[in-house]
Residue, then its C-alpha position, 0 to 999 in steps of 0.5 A: m499499499s502506498e503511503h502517499g496515495g492510499s492505493l493498493e496495487l495488485t500484481r497477479n503474476l510476480k517473479v522475484f529473483d533473489g540470487q540464485t533463487l526464483y520465486l513465482l507468486k501467482p493466484l491459485a486459479l488453474r489458468f495461471w498453472t497450465r502448460s501454456a502458462a508455464l511456457n510463457d513463464a519460462d520464456e519470460i524468465a529466460a529473457a529476463i536472465l539473458t538481458s540482465g547479463r547474468g546468463a551464466v549459472a555458477 
């Protein structure tokens, strides 16, 4: 919640990179956990890793 605006922003599909760990925060609704959703997630994750310049995994 924003202290100044008093509004709440809801993000339905959040990916958090913490070092070598990735957290996926998604609603429990089945449509967010389908095979095609997983492929889309994998594509977004790969793109984020490649554009961050940290493509090499130690």
